[in-house]
C-alpha positions in Angstrom: 21.4 -149.6 8.6 21.0 -146.0 6.8 24.3 -145.0 5.2 25.5 -141.7 5.4 27.6 -140.6 2.7 29.7 -137.4 1.8 29.5 -136.5 -1.9 30.4 -133.9 -4.4 27.5 -132.4 -6.1 28.9 -133.7 -9.7 29.6 -137.0 -8.1 26.0 -137.3 -7.0 24.8 -136.5 -10.4 27.0 -139.4 -11.9 26.2 -141.9 -9.1 22.6 -141.4 -9.0 22.3 -141.6 -12.9 23.9 -145.1 -12.7 21.2 -145.8 -9.8 19.0 -144.9 -12.2 20.2 -147.4 -14.9 22.1 -145.2 -17.1 24.8 -147.3 -18.9 26.3 -145.3 -21.4 27.9 -141.8 -21.1 29.5 -139.9 -23.6 30.8 -136.3 -23.1 33.6 -134.1 -23.4 35.4 -132.1 -20.5 34.4 -128.6 -19.7 34.5 -126.6 -16.4 32.4 -127.2 -14.1 31.1 -130.4 -15.3 34.3 -132.3 -16.0 34.2 -134.3 -12.4 30.8 -135.9 -13.8 32.8 -137.2 -16.8 35.6 -138.6 -14.4 33.3 -140.3 -12.0 31.4 -142.0 -15.0 34.7 -143.3 -16.4 35.5 -144.8 -13.3 32.5 -146.3 -12.2 30.5 -147.4 -15.5 32.8 -150.1 -16.4 32.1 -151.7 -12.8 28.2 -152.1 -13.6 28.8 -153.0 -17.4 28.5 -149.6 -18.8 29.9 -147.8 -21.2 32.2 -144.5 -21.0 33.4 -142.7 -24.1 34.9 -139.3 -24.6 33.9 -137.8 -27.7 35.5 -135.3 -29.9 33.3 -132.5 -28.9 30.0 -131.9 -27.4 27.8 -132.3 -30.9 29.0 -135.7 -31.0 28.6 -136.3 -27.6 24.9 -135.6 -27.7 24.4 -137.8 -31.0 26.1 -140.5 -29.2 23.7 -140.6 -26.2 20.6 -140.5 -28.6 22.0 -143.4 -30.6 22.7 -145.7 -27.4 19.4 -144.8 -26.1 17.8 -145.8 -29.5 19.7 -149.0 -29.2 17.9 -149.7 -25.7 20.4 -148.2 -23.3 19.9 -145.5 -20.7 22.3 -142.6 -21.6 23.3 -139.3 -20.7 26.1 -136.6 -21.3 27.0 -133.1 -19.1 28.3 -130.1 -20.2 28.3 -126.5 -19.3 26.8 -123.3 -21.2 29.3 -123.2 -24.3 28.7 -127.2 -24.7 24.9 -127.0 -24.1 24.7 -124.6 -26.9 26.3 -126.9 -29.2 23.8 -129.6 -28.1 20.7 -127.9 -29.3 20.2 -129.3 -32.5 20.5 -132.7 -31.3 18.1 -131.8 -28.5 15.8 -130.9 -31.1 16.3 -134.3 -32.8 15.7 -136.3 -29.6 12.3 -134.3 -29.2 11.5 -135.2 -32.8 12.4 -138.9 -32.5 11.0 -139.1 -28.7 14.2 -140.4 -27.6 14.9 -140.7 -23.7 18.1 -139.0 -22.8 19.4 -136.8 -20.0 21.4 -133.7 -20.7 23.3 -132.2 -17.6 24.0 -128.4 -17.8 26.5 -127.3 -14.9 25.7 -123.7 -15.6 28.7 -121.1 -15.7 28.7 -117.5 -16.3 28.3 -116.2 -19.9 27.6 -115.5 -22.7 30.6 -117.5 -24.6 33.4 -118.7 -22.7 32.4 -116.2 -19.8 33.2 -117.3 -16.4 34.3 -120.8 -16.6 34.9 -121.2 -12.7 31.7 -119.0 -11.5 28.4 -120.0 -10.9 25.1 -118.7 -13.0 21.5 -119.2 -13.8 22.0 -117.8 -17.3 20.8 -120.7 -19.4 17.0 -121.1 -18.1 15.5 -119.8 -21.2 18.1 -121.8 -23.4 17.1 -125.1 -21.6 13.3 -124.3 -22.7 13.8 -122.7 -26.2 17.5 -123.5 -27.1 16.4 -126.0 -30.0 14.4 -124.3 -32.9 10.7 -125.4 -33.7 7.7 -125.5 -31.6 8.3 -128.1 -28.7 8.1 -128.9 -25.0 10.8 -130.0 -22.7 11.1 -130.6 -19.1 14.1 -129.3 -17.1 14.6 -130.0 -13.7 17.1 -128.0 -11.0 18.0 -129.2 -7.7 19.1 -127.2 -4.5 21.5 -129.6 -2.6 23.8 -132.3 -3.6 21.1 -134.9 -1.8 18.4 -133.5 -4.4 20.9 -133.9 -7.1 21.2 -137.5 -6.3 17.6 -137.7 -5.9 16.2 -135.9 -8.8 18.8 -137.4 -11.5 16.9 -140.5 -10.9 13.5 -138.6 -11.7 14.9 -137.1 -14.5 15.7 -140.6 -16.1 12.3 -141.6 -15.0 10.6 -138.7 -16.7 12.6 -139.1 -19.7 11.5 -142.7 -20.2 7.9 -142.4 -19.1 7.2 -139.4 -21.6 9.7 -140.1 -24.1 11.8 -137.0 -24.2 14.9 -135.5 -23.8 15.3 -134.1 -20.0 17.4 -131.2 -19.1 19.0 -131.4 -15.8 20.2 -127.9 -14.3 22.9 -127.3 -11.8 25.2 -124.4 -11.3 28.8 -124.4 -10.5 28.6 -123.8 -7.0 26.1 -127.1 -6.5 28.4 -129.1 -8.8 31.4 -128.4 -6.8 30.0 -128.2 -3.3 30.2 -131.5 -1.0 27.5 -132.4 1.5 26.6 -135.2 3.6 23.1 -137.2 3.2 21.5 -140.5 3.9 21.8 -142.6 1.0 18.2 -143.5 0.0 17.3 -147.4 0.5 16.2 -149.7 -2.7 12.5 -149.3 -1.5 12.7 -145.7 -1.4 13.9 -145.7 -5.1 11.7 -146.0 -7.9 13.2 -146.9 -11.5 11.0 -146.5 -14.5 12.2 -149.1 -16.8 11.3 -149.7 -20.6 9.1 -152.2 -22.2 11.2 -155.0 -23.3 10.8 -156.6 -27.0 9.5 -159.9 -25.3 6.6 -157.9 -24.1 5.2 -157.0 -27.4 2.8 -159.6 -28.5 3.6 -161.5 -31.6 0.4 -160.5 -33.5 0.7 -156.8 -32.9 1.7 -154.1 -35.4 4.4 -152.0 -33.8 4.0 -148.3 -34.4 6.4 -146.7 -32.0 4.9 -143.0 -32.4 1.2 -143.8 -32.2 -0.4 -143.1 -28.6 -3.3 -141.4 -27.6 -2.4 -141.3 -23.8 0.6 -138.9 -24.7 2.7 -140.8 -22.5 3.7 -144.2 -23.4 7.2 -146.0 -22.9 9.5 -146.6 -25.7 9.9 -150.1 -26.2 13.5 -151.5 -26.0 14.7 -152.3 -29.4 17.4 -154.8 -30.0 20.2 -154.8 -32.2 19.2 -157.8 -34.2 16.0 -157.9 -36.6 12.9 -157.9 -34.2 9.3 -156.8 -33.9 10.7 -153.8 -32.1 12.8 -152.5 -34.7 11.5 -149.2 -36.3 12.4 -146.3 -38.3 13.7 -143.2 -36.7 13.8 -139.8 -38.7 13.9 -136.0 -37.4 11.4 -135.2 -40.6 7.9 -135.3 -39.9 6.8 -138.8 -39.7 3.9 -141.2 -39.3 2.9 -143.6 -36.6 5.7 -145.9 -38.0 8.5 -143.1 -38.3 8.4 -142.8 -41.8 9.0 -139.2 -43.1 5.6 -137.8 -44.3 5.1 -134.4 -46.0 1.5 -134.4 -45.1 0.1 -131.1 -43.4 -2.3 -133.0 -41.2 0.4 -135.5 -40.2 2.9 -132.5 -39.3 0.1 -130.8 -37.2 -0.9 -133.9 -35.2 2.9 -134.9 -34.7 4.1 -131.4 -33.5 0.7 -131.0 -31.0 1.5 -134.4 -29.6 4.9 -133.7 -29.1 3.7 -130.4 -27.0 0.7 -132.0 -25.5 2.3 -134.8 -23.8 4.2 -132.6 -21.7 1.5 -129.8 -21.4 -1.4 -131.9 -20.5 0.8 -133.5 -17.8 2.3 -130.5 -16.6 0.9 -130.9 -12.8 2.0 -134.5 -12.5 5.3 -133.7 -13.9 5.8 -130.4 -11.7 7.7 -130.9 -8.4 8.1 -127.8 -6.0 8.9 -126.7 -2.5 7.2 -124.3 -0.3 8.3 -122.8 3.0 6.2 -120.7 5.3 3.9 -119.9 2.6 0.6 -120.7 4.4 0.2 -116.8 5.7 2.8 -115.1 3.5 2.3 -111.8 2.5 5.5 -111.4 0.7 6.5 -114.7 -1.7 10.2 -115.1 -2.6 10.5 -117.2 -5.7 14.0 -118.7 -6.4 15.6 -121.7 -7.6 18.9 -123.8 -7.5 21.7 -122.6 -5.2 20.1 -119.0 -4.8 16.8 -120.9 -3.3 19.4 -121.6 -0.1 20.0 -117.9 0.4 16.3 -117.3 0.0 15.5 -119.7 2.6 17.8 -118.2 5.2 16.3 -114.8 4.2 12.7 -116.1 5.1 14.0 -117.4 8.6 15.3 -114.0 9.2 12.3 -112.2 8.2 10.3 -114.4 10.2 12.2 -113.7 13.4 11.5 -110.3 12.7 7.9 -110.9 12.3 7.6 -110.3 8.5 5.2 -112.8 6.7 7.6 -113.8 4.2 7.6 -117.3 2.4 9.5 -119.2 0.1 8.1 -120.9 -3.3 11.1 -123.2 -5.0 10.1 -124.7 -8.5 12.5 -127.9 -8.7 10.7 -128.3 -12.1 11.9 -125.4 -14.0 9.9 -126.6 -17.1 7.3 -127.1 -17.5 6.4 -124.3 -14.9 4.3 -125.3 -11.9 1.6 -122.5 -12.9 -1.4 -124.3 -11.1 0.2 -123.8 -7.5 2.4 -120.8 -8.6 -0.8 -118.9 -9.7 -2.8 -119.8 -6.7 0.2 -118.7 -4.4 0.5 -115.6 -6.1 -3.2 -114.6 -6.2 -2.8 -114.7 -2.1 0.1 -112.2 -1.7 0.8 -108.3 -2.0 4.3 -108.6 -3.0 6.6 -110.9 -4.9 10.7 -111.1 -4.9 12.1 -112.8 -7.7 15.9 -113.9 -7.0 18.0 -115.3 -9.7 21.4 -114.8 -11.2 20.5 -113.9 -14.6 18.8 -110.5 -15.5 15.2 -112.0 -15.1 14.6 -115.0 -17.5 12.4 -116.7 -15.0 10.8 -113.5 -14.0 9.1 -113.2 -17.7 6.9 -116.7 -16.5 6.1 -115.4 -13.0 5.0 -111.7 -14.0 2.6 -113.5 -16.8 0.8 -115.2 -13.6 0.6 -112.1 -11.2 -2.2 -109.7 -10.5 -1.8 -106.2 -11.5 -2.0 -104.9 -8.0 1.1 -107.3 -6.9 4.3 -105.5 -6.2 7.2 -107.1 -7.8 10.9 -106.6 -7.0 13.5 -108.6 -8.9 17.1 -109.6 -7.4 19.7 -110.1 -10.1 23.2 -110.8 -10.2 25.4 -111.7 -13.4 28.7 -111.2 -12.1 29.8 -114.9 -11.0 28.9 -114.2 -7.4 26.2 -115.7 -5.3 23.3 -113.5 -4.2 23.3 -113.4 -0.7 20.5 -113.6 2.0 21.0 -109.9 2.8 20.4 -108.9 -0.6 17.1 -110.8 -0.6 16.2 -109.0 2.7 17.3 -105.5 1.5 14.5 -106.4 -1.2 11.7 -107.1 1.4 12.4 -103.9 3.2 12.4 -101.9 -0.1 9.1 -103.4 -0.9 7.9 -102.7 2.5 8.9 -98.9 1.7 7.0 -98.8 -1.3 9.9 -99.1 -3.6 9.4 -101.7 -6.4 11.2 -102.3 -9.7 10.2 -104.2 -13.0 12.7 -105.9 -15.4 
């Protein structure tokens, strides 16, 4: 029998992570992500997992990387100020190709900002927060049901592409409660690691050698074995040992980027509504997409051909499909609770003759359907604005 559940967004992130196989959580309390830690502290021991409250976010990020390298799926959760502190560790996880999940329940900023208000101000930080050339995967759901579903996807992507995955939410999503039908076992796919016993005895184990850019990390054990390997944040060779060699450096950095870029279409998840004949395309994500959906329905009732494109994979950008849609419409509305961070990506894909209108808010309040509808009206009146 299908099971209907009523769940808070932060709770869904925690329980979905456990179902994905997460067995280690390290974190530090911060509004509006603290409920994730609370649920993890209660539920992880029930499945043989470990919860630990660290002294700060830097230590939390380092701890989950260490746990993952020891063979355990791991996660941490924070909000903007803590996410800023985690950036160096995220870069280390990129370089060492360590599967981990970093949840960022966004709030108003900069600095301590608006701790109890929603924001979408960390979109660019999720992509470029850590230094150096790198690629990142970032997901952003729009409902409690999607939080549960896509946190599992985040773990699967982290394991498959050997990379940290950023899971974005906002204060409203984190704290809202919704009911949904819990997916059955056959509806949930879990990407598991190779075990040490799956590596043939005669094989030379080179954890950082791959031509396919998407090999799972074998699960190393604590005791000495053939799955034991060297880990370094320095430029390293296929065995993991530091090498100050220009050719090795070039090959490694390019591979870290290409393993995501070359699979962008496979990684990209998005949702569309009424885009088949749309003349006006609204682009919105996260909690803002819910207002956008309502705006589309109202506009359609008024016989205005409006459609919605909702990126769930924020990074990498679903460029192939988005570019196709943008080539077919004459107007674009980009709604986001920041001053146009994702708009930069969209504008790079638009034709010169496409009219663009931005709907932005940074005051801690949600963008309403009416504000998006007002933008539709302004576009039809010939009033456009660029950021």
